[in-house]
Structure formats: C-alpha cells, structure tokens
Rosetta silent file (secondary structure, phi, psi, omega in degrees, C-alpha in Angstrom):
SEQUENCE: XXXXXXXXXXXXXXXXXXXXXXXXXXXXXXXXXXXXXXXXXXXXXXXXXXXXXXXXXXXXXXXXXXXXXXXXXXXXXXXXXXXXXXXXXXXXXXXXXXXXXXXXXXXXXXXXXXXXXXXXXXXXXXXXXXXXXXXXXXXXXXXXXXXXXXXXXXXXXXXXXXXXXXXXXXXXXXXXXXXXXXXXXXXXXXXXXXX
SCORE:     score description
SCORE:     0.000 S_00000001
   1 L     0.000  125.233  174.482  -16.227  -10.600   20.065 S_00000001
   2 L   -92.940  116.946 -176.145  -13.109   -8.556   19.861 S_00000001
   3 L   -85.621  140.548  179.804  -13.512   -5.030   18.439 S_00000001
   4 L  -110.459  135.397 -177.931  -10.725   -3.374   16.329 S_00000001
   5 L   -96.403   78.781 -178.211  -10.342    0.285   16.393 S_00000001
   6 L   -66.323  116.647  172.742   -9.598    1.077   12.623 S_00000001
   7 L  -114.090   -3.762 -176.019   -8.380    4.770   12.378 S_00000001
   8 E  -145.588  129.003  179.632   -6.611    4.771    9.007 S_00000001
   9 E  -128.694  118.245 -176.819   -7.590    3.184    5.755 S_00000001
  10 E  -104.912  130.981  172.712   -4.840    3.552    3.081 S_00000001
  11 E   -99.933  127.940  179.624   -5.572    2.986   -0.737 S_00000001
  12 L   -98.713  146.990 -177.838   -2.418    2.193   -2.625 S_00000001
  13 L  -178.840 -173.217  170.190   -1.776    3.450   -6.125 S_00000001
  14 L  -114.149  140.273  171.770    0.385    5.881   -8.224 S_00000001
  15 L   -64.644  152.420  164.376   -0.323    9.604   -8.542 S_00000001
  16 L   109.097  142.642 -174.740   -0.968   11.155  -11.903 S_00000001
  17 H   -57.530  -38.353 -177.169   -3.566   10.887  -14.697 S_00000001
  18 H   -66.666  -18.218  178.240   -1.582    8.329  -16.733 S_00000001
  19 H   -95.572   -0.721 -171.903   -2.023    5.761  -13.818 S_00000001
  20 L   -63.611  135.438 -178.530   -5.673    6.408  -13.438 S_00000001
  21 L    53.160   26.976  173.195   -7.682    3.061  -13.350 S_00000001
  22 E   -81.692  171.978  177.905   -4.561    0.942  -13.963 S_00000001
  23 H   -67.734  -37.728  178.497   -4.490   -2.326  -12.052 S_00000001
  24 H   -68.071  -10.228 -178.737   -1.941   -1.080   -9.534 S_00000001
  25 H  -104.873   27.477  175.704   -4.345    1.691   -8.641 S_00000001
  26 H   -58.493  -36.481 -175.462   -7.136   -0.579   -7.384 S_00000001
  27 H   -70.584  -40.396  172.545   -6.632    0.740   -3.771 S_00000001
  28 H   -56.344  -47.497 -174.398   -7.203    4.461   -5.044 S_00000001
  29 H   -57.084  -46.889 -175.628  -10.306    3.237   -6.941 S_00000001
  30 H   -58.900  -51.846 -176.524  -11.620    1.704   -3.656 S_00000001
  31 H   -63.164  -35.552  175.456  -10.914    4.820   -1.579 S_00000001
  32 H   -57.422  -40.628  177.688  -12.592    7.099   -4.192 S_00000001
  33 H   -62.757  -42.045 -178.944  -15.808    4.927   -3.820 S_00000001
  34 H   -66.255  -40.486 -177.621  -15.587    4.981   -0.030 S_00000001
  35 H   -64.083  -43.652  178.569  -15.056    8.733    0.084 S_00000001
  36 H   -65.723  -39.951  172.166  -18.030    9.168   -2.122 S_00000001
  37 H   -53.858  -39.222 -172.884  -20.260    6.919   -0.038 S_00000001
  38 L  -104.012   13.536  173.373  -19.406    8.836    3.018 S_00000001
  39 L    58.301   40.922 -178.488  -19.388   12.306    1.403 S_00000001
  40 L  -106.016  154.942  178.863  -15.766   12.974    2.205 S_00000001
  41 L  -124.426  133.757  174.576  -13.485   15.076    0.027 S_00000001
  42 L   -80.816  134.518  178.708   -9.736   14.521   -0.437 S_00000001
  43 E  -124.775  145.449 -178.961   -7.409   17.388    0.182 S_00000001
  44 E   -73.218  141.550  175.643   -3.620   17.452   -0.501 S_00000001
  45 E  -126.948  114.521  176.208   -1.424   17.258    2.636 S_00000001
  46 L   -72.453  -32.127 -175.002    2.260   17.954    2.102 S_00000001
  47 L   -66.919  -30.352  173.568    2.974   16.948    5.686 S_00000001
  48 L   -97.443    9.835 -177.452    1.459   13.505    4.902 S_00000001
  49 L    49.540   43.132 -178.917    2.678   13.127    1.414 S_00000001
  50 E  -176.047 -174.983  173.793   -0.655   12.342    0.033 S_00000001
  51 E   -92.986  125.443 -176.348   -4.364   13.115   -0.394 S_00000001
  52 E  -125.516  144.422  176.299   -6.273   12.945    2.877 S_00000001
  53 E  -140.909  161.502  178.286  -10.010   12.730    3.833 S_00000001
  54 E  -129.175  131.312  173.909  -11.875   11.990    6.916 S_00000001
  55 E  -118.578  153.494  178.512  -15.074   10.065    7.350 S_00000001
  56 E  -112.100  130.380  179.393  -17.227    9.905   10.409 S_00000001
  57 E  -114.116  114.814  179.413  -18.935    6.768   11.459 S_00000001
  58 L   -48.519  123.217 -177.496  -21.603    6.965   14.047 S_00000001
  59 L    88.011  -11.948 -173.687  -20.342    5.209   17.246 S_00000001
  60 L  -122.377   -5.931  179.783  -16.888    4.742   15.799 S_00000001
  61 E    79.380 -167.336  176.057  -15.515    8.309   15.507 S_00000001
  62 E   -78.227  145.492  175.882  -13.351    9.504   12.697 S_00000001
  63 E  -128.412  138.155  174.963  -11.367    7.394   10.283 S_00000001
  64 E   -90.798  143.419  175.517   -8.690    8.885    8.058 S_00000001
  65 E  -117.114  126.536 -175.113   -8.556    7.939    4.281 S_00000001
  66 E  -131.686  125.866  171.529   -5.003    8.338    2.799 S_00000001
  67 E  -116.706  102.789  173.651   -4.033    8.091   -0.879 S_00000001
  68 E   -59.372  140.395 -178.900   -0.165    8.443   -0.974 S_00000001
  69 L  -111.165   27.744 -179.571    1.224   10.665   -3.627 S_00000001
  70 L   -89.471   -0.998 -166.631    4.790    9.255   -3.138 S_00000001
  71 L    69.526  154.849 -168.430    4.322    6.550   -5.922 S_00000001
  72 H   -46.592  -51.987 -173.872    3.765    2.956   -5.023 S_00000001
  73 H   -67.126   -4.461  176.360    7.340    1.993   -3.973 S_00000001
  74 H  -125.172   23.158 -175.821    7.464    4.735   -1.420 S_00000001
  75 H   -59.057  -28.312  176.359    4.050    4.425    0.031 S_00000001
  76 H   -67.075  -21.214  173.998    5.437    3.849    3.451 S_00000001
  77 H   -66.595  -37.545  174.974    6.723    7.349    3.702 S_00000001
  78 H   -64.328  -60.134 -171.780    3.151    8.686    3.453 S_00000001
  79 H   -56.004  -46.415 -173.934    1.759    5.995    5.942 S_00000001
  80 H   -68.390  -32.991  176.335    4.572    6.453    8.376 S_00000001
  81 H   -64.165  -45.723 -176.907    4.092   10.298    8.545 S_00000001
  82 H   -68.809  -41.039 -175.976    0.501    9.965    9.349 S_00000001
  83 H   -67.188  -44.006  176.632    0.953    7.054   11.816 S_00000001
  84 H   -64.650  -41.547 -178.752    3.633    9.018   13.739 S_00000001
  85 H   -62.952  -39.096  179.913    1.642   12.158   13.809 S_00000001
  86 H  -103.749    8.724  175.383   -1.436   10.530   15.180 S_00000001
  87 L    49.770   47.082 -179.510    0.376    7.874   17.144 S_00000001
  88 L   -83.269  155.010  165.196   -1.540    4.985   15.566 S_00000001
  89 L   -91.306  153.583  169.598   -0.782    1.268   16.027 S_00000001
  90 H   -50.999  -37.630  178.200   -0.376   -1.071   13.162 S_00000001
  91 H   -67.620   -8.502  179.406   -3.622   -2.856   14.221 S_00000001
  92 H  -102.741   16.989 -174.023   -5.532    0.373   13.592 S_00000001
  93 E  -122.331  136.264  174.108   -4.575    0.432    9.943 S_00000001
  94 E  -118.327  119.060  177.006   -6.268   -1.130    6.854 S_00000001
  95 E  -102.445  125.481  176.501   -4.252   -1.086    3.596 S_00000001
  96 E  -104.646  122.294 -169.146   -6.180   -1.641    0.450 S_00000001
  97 E  -145.547  160.351  171.808   -4.163   -2.913   -2.474 S_00000001
  98 E   -66.176  149.151 -174.295   -4.125   -4.794   -5.761 S_00000001
  99 E  -135.422  105.338 -179.901   -3.427   -8.587   -5.447 S_00000001
 100 L   -66.734  -21.580 -172.459   -1.754  -10.588   -8.342 S_00000001
 101 L   -83.177   -5.653  179.097   -2.338  -13.841   -6.680 S_00000001
 102 L  -113.316  145.656  176.393   -6.216  -13.513   -6.961 S_00000001
 103 L   -67.600  151.326  173.172   -8.306  -13.525  -10.061 S_00000001
 104 L   -51.314  130.103  178.736   -9.995  -10.298  -10.922 S_00000001
 105 L   108.033  -18.354 -176.287  -13.176   -9.989   -8.958 S_00000001
 106 L   -91.285  140.030  176.472  -11.841  -11.768   -5.842 S_00000001
 107 E  -138.126  132.181 -173.344  -11.529   -9.822   -2.569 S_00000001
 108 E  -132.265  151.945  174.248  -10.110  -11.012    0.744 S_00000001
 109 E  -114.295  133.547  177.278   -9.558   -9.533    4.115 S_00000001
 110 E  -157.452  168.440  179.591   -6.727  -10.501    6.305 S_00000001
 111 E  -121.733  143.555  176.896   -4.319   -9.286    9.074 S_00000001
 112 L    57.931 -161.888 -171.439   -0.389   -9.462    8.805 S_00000001
 113 L   112.799  169.308  170.255    1.525  -11.565    6.517 S_00000001
 114 L   -78.310 -174.467 -179.099    4.485  -10.716    4.163 S_00000001
 115 L   -95.729  -14.276  175.913    4.500   -8.286    1.316 S_00000001
 116 L    63.908   21.273 -176.153    4.319  -11.013   -1.430 S_00000001
 117 L    90.639   -4.301 -176.523    6.488   -9.001   -3.761 S_00000001
 118 L   -85.591  111.933 -172.519    4.254   -6.015   -3.507 S_00000001
 119 H   -63.668  -28.311  176.032    6.571   -2.933   -3.252 S_00000001
 120 H   -64.152  -57.828  164.354    3.898   -0.771   -1.647 S_00000001
 121 H   -39.540  -54.655 -175.781    3.426   -3.328    1.114 S_00000001
 122 H   -53.914  -48.757 -177.346    7.188   -3.829    1.362 S_00000001
 123 H   -67.663  -36.251  172.337    7.698   -0.094    1.952 S_00000001
 124 H   -63.769  -45.333  175.841    4.955    0.210    4.552 S_00000001
 125 H   -51.629  -46.774  178.881    6.199   -2.755    6.438 S_00000001
 126 H   -63.389  -44.670 -172.028    9.755   -1.101    6.519 S_00000001
 127 H   -77.859  -31.253  178.608    8.425    2.242    7.757 S_00000001
 128 H   -83.649  -18.245 -171.445    6.035    0.691   10.381 S_00000001
 129 L    47.746   42.681  176.758    8.574   -1.940   11.473 S_00000001
 130 L  -160.197  153.614  173.788    5.480   -4.258   11.566 S_00000001
 131 L  -112.462    7.397 -167.500    3.394   -6.506    9.427 S_00000001
 132 L   -85.179   26.695  179.677    0.417   -6.514   11.844 S_00000001
 133 L   -95.336  167.016 -174.662   -1.834   -4.176    9.906 S_00000001
 134 E   -96.380  156.223 -179.986   -4.951   -5.377    8.118 S_00000001
 135 E  -126.115  132.847  167.647   -5.108   -5.794    4.302 S_00000001
 136 E  -109.559  104.340 -171.201   -8.049   -5.688    1.874 S_00000001
 137 E   -94.585  111.724  178.473   -6.686   -7.558   -1.130 S_00000001
 138 E   -96.544  111.776  178.404   -8.389   -6.780   -4.570 S_00000001
 139 E   -61.668  131.713  178.058   -7.622   -9.418   -7.102 S_00000001
 140 L  -124.153    3.500 -179.884   -6.347   -8.199  -10.505 S_00000001
 141 L    82.840  167.031 -177.195   -5.194  -11.525  -12.004 S_00000001
 142 L  -126.577  143.914 -177.895   -1.698  -12.463  -12.994 S_00000001
 143 L   -73.599  -16.079  178.621   -0.130  -12.056  -16.572 S_00000001
 144 L   110.599  -25.171  173.888    1.337  -15.573  -16.386 S_00000001
 145 L  -142.208  148.090  179.318    5.041  -14.808  -16.087 S_00000001
 146 H   -58.228  -36.621 -176.692    7.108  -12.641  -13.734 S_00000001
 147 H   -62.962  -20.225  179.294    8.799  -10.771  -16.439 S_00000001
 148 H   -92.620   -2.062 -175.745    5.409   -9.276  -17.487 S_00000001
 149 H   -55.403  -52.223 -179.539    4.301   -8.203  -14.074 S_00000001
 150 H   -58.047  -47.220  176.450    5.553   -4.634  -14.121 S_00000001
 151 H   -60.339  -42.935 -171.461    3.956   -3.869  -17.412 S_00000001
 152 H   -63.746  -53.099 -176.306    0.799   -5.715  -16.504 S_00000001
 153 H   -70.293  -16.954 -177.376    0.082   -3.782  -13.233 S_00000001
 154 L   -97.042    1.309  171.540    0.692   -0.445  -14.825 S_00000001
 155 L   -86.862  154.678  167.420   -1.937   -1.205  -17.650 S_00000001
 156 E   -78.003  143.755  175.045   -5.594   -0.643  -17.495 S_00000001
 157 L   -72.360  165.286  175.003   -7.570   -3.824  -17.221 S_00000001
 158 L   -65.885  159.539 -178.056   -9.766   -5.182  -19.913 S_00000001
 159 H   -53.163  -38.243  179.974  -13.476   -4.089  -19.707 S_00000001
 160 H   -69.903  -43.610  177.016  -14.332   -7.488  -18.297 S_00000001
 161 H   -67.154  -29.965  177.489  -11.635   -7.395  -15.701 S_00000001
 162 H   -73.521  -32.467 -179.196  -12.466   -3.802  -14.744 S_00000001
 163 H   -67.408  -41.137 -178.776  -16.114   -4.786  -14.263 S_00000001
 164 H   -60.329  -46.238 -176.800  -14.837   -7.742  -12.003 S_00000001
 165 H   -59.982  -45.368  179.775  -12.603   -5.395   -9.990 S_00000001
 166 H   -64.903  -30.856  175.904  -15.535   -2.934   -9.562 S_00000001
 167 H   -66.903  -48.181  176.123  -17.764   -5.810   -8.404 S_00000001
 168 H   -60.596  -30.230  176.600  -15.143   -6.775   -5.723 S_00000001
 169 H   -68.177  -45.204  178.653  -14.960   -3.211   -4.625 S_00000001
 170 H   -62.824  -34.421  179.843  -18.765   -3.178   -4.207 S_00000001
 171 H   -66.345  -44.046 -175.249  -18.644   -6.378   -2.268 S_00000001
 172 H   -65.885  -35.550 -179.408  -16.122   -4.703    0.134 S_00000001
 173 H   -64.670  -29.775  178.041  -18.211   -1.658    0.454 S_00000001
 174 H   -63.497  -32.665  174.216  -21.033   -3.685    1.756 S_00000001
 175 L   -92.302    1.331 -179.739  -18.956   -4.753    4.789 S_00000001
 176 H   -62.803  -38.782  178.119  -17.405   -1.435    5.472 S_00000001
 177 H   -53.703  -44.983  177.724  -20.095   -0.482    8.142 S_00000001
 178 H   -64.170  -43.633 -177.191  -19.020   -3.624   10.134 S_00000001
 179 H   -63.849  -42.082 -173.410  -15.319   -2.972    9.577 S_00000001
 180 H   -76.624  -17.643  167.678  -15.601    0.705   10.630 S_00000001
 181 H   -73.616  -14.431 -179.754  -17.477   -0.426   13.715 S_00000001
 182 L    95.384    4.143  179.754  -14.471   -2.552   14.506 S_00000001
 183 L   -85.803   64.102 -174.105  -16.237   -5.860   13.834 S_00000001
 184 H   -58.949  -37.437 -172.657  -13.522   -7.348   11.688 S_00000001
 185 H   -62.044  -48.204 -175.486  -14.659  -10.904   12.427 S_00000001
 186 H   -69.561  -44.415  179.185  -18.225  -10.097   10.955 S_00000001
 187 H   -57.756  -47.645  178.318  -16.726   -8.223    7.999 S_00000001
 188 H   -58.697  -44.567  178.117  -14.455  -10.996    7.151 S_00000001
 189 H   -57.818  -55.921  179.061  -17.265  -13.622    7.515 S_00000001
 190 H   -60.587  -36.511  178.438  -19.552  -11.656    5.238 S_00000001
 191 H   -69.114  -42.959 -168.234  -16.857  -10.894    2.695 S_00000001
 192 H   -94.059   -9.165  174.010  -15.539  -14.417    2.353 S_00000001
 193 L   -74.989  124.294 -178.607  -18.902  -16.106    2.406 S_00000001
 194 L   -67.312  143.873 -178.641  -20.089  -17.060   -1.165 S_00000001
 195 L   -68.721    0.000    0.000  -23.414  -15.434   -2.197 S_00000001
C-alpha cells in the first residue's frame, strides 16, 4: 500500500454572499463541513488570497484547508501562493470542485487529468505547472446545453439537487479519515463502492 501525504485541501468557489450555496460553490460547501467536523475555524489570509484553516489528524499531522477568495477563474493564484510558501508538491494537494459531467449526488475521487472546461482547475494547473493533484469531484448535473452552463453553475440548485449534493458531501466525509491518513486507495474504494 502506497501512502500519500495530503497537506492541502482546496475547496473551489466564489466569495461573497450572492454565491453562497450556488452549484459552483460545492467545494466551499464541502470545506465548511470538513472544518466543522474537525473543529477548525477559517481566518482570512491576504498572503494566501483566501480563507485558511488547519486541521490536525492523529498520526498524519496538520492539513491546510483553503477557500480562495480570488473568484473561481483565478483560483490558481491562491493555491500557488500557499504551495510556494510551504513548498508542497502537486501530489500533496486535493482540490474539491463541482463537476458538470456527473449527476447531482455523484462523488468521485481521482488523480490528475485535464480541466474539462472548469476554469478553476484550468487556473490551478497553470499556476502549478502540473495536473498531478488529486480531485474530489462533486456532481452538480448539467443544464443540457453549453450556452446555459455559466448561468446554471452560478444558480442555487433545486431543493432535490441540493439534498443530493449534500448527500455526496456526506459520503465523502466518511472516507476523509482514510484520505487524511494517506490511504487514497482505501478512500477511493470505499467512496466508489455502491452501498
């Protein structure tokens, strides 16, 4: 079994009350839940261009939680600042983001790959000069046509879809102890196995 040393979990979203609980802010929603579970508080960090918290996992040390405040399309500015300051490798990063290609309620874990048109991922890849970070993909569904995507991701989901997204987040929370211990293989297996 190969253990992975995750040192940074980034939740993607847009800052500001008008974007709260919109589909594009699924990553923020996840990090809020994670911080609550681990009794961590987010504090603004101008140096990191975002809100920063730290959780301690017995046997795994500290893990940074980052919510960029640069707006989605410039997420890499925030991630890049923290990665350079703490000299992290791409393999030590988990990015949590909304995924148009999955139905609401679907959650998947993977390493690497392209940005799939997601501007937050696109900017992170550009700043890290690497695609080799882990991604936790939270399905939000697709509006049906490309022209509707921008409006769709910036809207709040229906009650049914929000419930499904929250269920997906809860599923991911269950495997977080494995992930924080570095056992990505076990976390992936448990997350992807049908109940």
